[in-house]
C-alpha positions as CSV (number, residue, x, y, z in Angstrom):
1,E,-74.1,4.7,-26.5
2,C,-77.7,6.3,-26.1
3,A,-80.5,4.0,-26.1
4,D,-81.4,5.0,-29.7
5,G,-77.7,4.4,-31.0
6,S,-76.4,7.6,-31.0
7,F,-73.8,9.4,-29.2
8,Y,-73.9,12.1,-26.6
9,I,-71.1,14.2,-25.8
10,G,-69.1,12.1,-23.0
11,H,-68.0,10.0,-26.3
12,T,-67.0,12.8,-28.3
13,D,-65.3,13.9,-25.2
14,D,-63.5,10.6,-25.0
15,L,-63.0,10.6,-29.1
16,G,-61.0,13.7,-28.1
17,K,-58.6,12.7,-25.9
18,L,-58.0,9.7,-27.6
19,V,-57.1,11.9,-30.7
20,L,-55.0,14.4,-28.2
21,R,-53.5,11.5,-26.5
22,L,-52.2,9.9,-29.9
23,T,-51.3,13.3,-31.8
24,L,-48.9,13.8,-28.9
25,G,-47.5,10.8,-27.9
26,V,-46.9,9.5,-31.3
27,L,-45.1,12.7,-32.4
28,L,-42.8,13.1,-29.8
29,L,-42.1,9.2,-29.5
30,F,-40.4,9.3,-33.2
31,H,-38.0,12.3,-30.9
32,G,-37.9,9.6,-28.3
33,A,-37.3,6.5,-30.8
34,H,-34.3,8.5,-32.4
35,K,-32.8,9.4,-29.3
36,I,-32.4,5.6,-28.5
37,L,-31.2,4.5,-31.7
38,T,-28.4,7.8,-31.9
39,G,-27.9,8.3,-28.4
40,I,-27.9,11.5,-26.2
41,D,-24.1,12.8,-26.5
42,P,-25.5,16.3,-28.2
43,I,-27.9,16.4,-24.5
44,R,-25.2,15.4,-22.3
45,E,-23.1,17.9,-24.0
46,M,-26.3,21.1,-23.7
47,I,-26.2,19.8,-20.0
48,G,-22.4,20.0,-19.3
49,A,-22.4,23.8,-21.0
50,H,-24.8,24.3,-18.4
51,H,-22.7,23.1,-15.4
52,L,-24.9,20.0,-14.6
53,P,-24.3,16.7,-14.3
54,D,-24.6,15.1,-17.4
55,Y,-26.4,11.9,-16.3
56,L,-29.3,14.5,-16.3
57,A,-29.5,13.7,-19.7
58,Y,-31.2,10.6,-19.3
59,G,-34.0,12.1,-18.5
60,V,-35.0,12.8,-22.1
61,Y,-35.6,8.8,-22.0
62,A,-38.7,9.6,-19.5
63,G,-39.7,12.6,-21.1
64,E,-39.7,11.4,-24.8
65,V,-40.3,7.6,-24.7
66,L,-41.8,6.8,-20.9
67,G,-44.4,9.6,-21.4
68,P,-45.9,9.2,-25.1
69,V,-46.0,5.5,-24.1
70,L,-47.4,6.5,-21.1
71,I,-50.1,9.0,-23.1
72,I,-50.8,6.5,-26.2
73,L,-51.9,3.7,-24.1
74,G,-53.8,6.0,-21.6
75,L,-52.0,3.8,-18.4
76,F,-51.2,6.9,-15.9
77,A,-51.8,9.2,-18.6
78,R,-51.8,12.5,-16.6
79,L,-48.5,11.2,-15.2
80,G,-47.6,11.0,-18.9
81,G,-48.4,14.6,-19.7
82,V,-46.5,15.5,-16.7
83,L,-43.3,14.1,-17.8
84,V,-43.7,15.4,-21.2
85,M,-44.4,18.6,-19.9
86,L,-40.8,18.8,-17.9
87,N,-39.0,17.5,-20.8
88,M,-40.1,20.6,-23.0
89,I,-39.8,23.2,-20.0
90,V,-36.2,21.6,-19.5
91,A,-35.7,21.4,-23.7
92,I,-36.6,25.2,-24.2
93,L,-34.7,26.1,-20.6
94,L,-31.6,24.3,-22.5
95,V,-31.7,25.1,-26.4
96,H,-34.4,27.5,-27.4
97,T,-34.3,30.7,-24.4
98,G,-33.2,33.2,-27.0
99,M,-36.5,32.2,-29.6
100,L,-39.6,32.8,-26.8
101,C,-40.3,35.3,-28.4
102,G,-39.1,34.9,-32.1
103,I,-41.3,35.1,-35.3
104,D,-40.3,32.7,-38.5
105,G,-40.1,33.2,-41.8
106,A,-43.9,32.0,-42.4
107,G,-45.2,34.0,-39.7
108,G,-45.2,31.9,-36.8
109,Y,-44.1,31.5,-33.4
110,V,-40.6,29.8,-34.3
111,L,-41.3,27.5,-30.9
112,E,-45.2,26.0,-32.4
113,L,-43.9,22.8,-32.0
114,Q,-42.2,22.8,-28.4
115,A,-45.0,24.9,-27.3
116,F,-47.5,22.2,-28.6
117,Y,-46.0,19.5,-27.0
118,L,-45.4,21.3,-24.0
119,F,-49.1,22.5,-23.7
120,G,-50.3,18.9,-25.1
121,G,-48.6,17.4,-22.5
122,L,-50.1,20.0,-20.2
123,A,-54.1,19.3,-21.5
124,V,-53.1,15.4,-21.4
125,A,-52.3,16.2,-17.7
126,L,-55.6,17.9,-17.2
127,L,-58.0,15.8,-19.1
128,G,-56.4,12.6,-18.1
129,A,-56.9,9.6,-20.6
130,G,-60.5,9.4,-21.1
131,R,-62.4,6.5,-21.3
132,I,-60.9,4.5,-24.4
133,A,-57.3,4.0,-22.8
134,I,-56.1,0.6,-20.9
135,G,-55.9,2.7,-17.8
136,G,-59.6,3.5,-18.0
137,E,-60.9,6.8,-16.0
138,G,-58.6,6.3,-13.0
139,P,-57.7,9.5,-10.7
140,L,-54.2,8.9,-12.4
141,N,-55.8,8.5,-15.6
């Protein structure tokens, strides 16, 4: 805060980072919570269908639970962003490759949710958490 009580641009940058972190983290955490409650058997089957070891399915917990929690808290937020990105790359490769150029019935990109998570994770990885975070402004945050 400035001496006159107004905000300077650094504060709005930190608020913008907080909005990005909370939006990305909370929305993706719903997917992770669902997998905690219902299990990851469908993901294991998809991974097995690609002749990969089914234990790799547990990586979804890193990308949809751990990553979002780190992002929300602003603790190792850059690492959380990378985990989200990796999770979305794997999801797109396993499930959505046939839709990469698709348009839905309303004229939108058919993978817009996946793209939001992927590029939101990239944005957090590049920007860091900002000052409104548990981890503060460290190099990994």
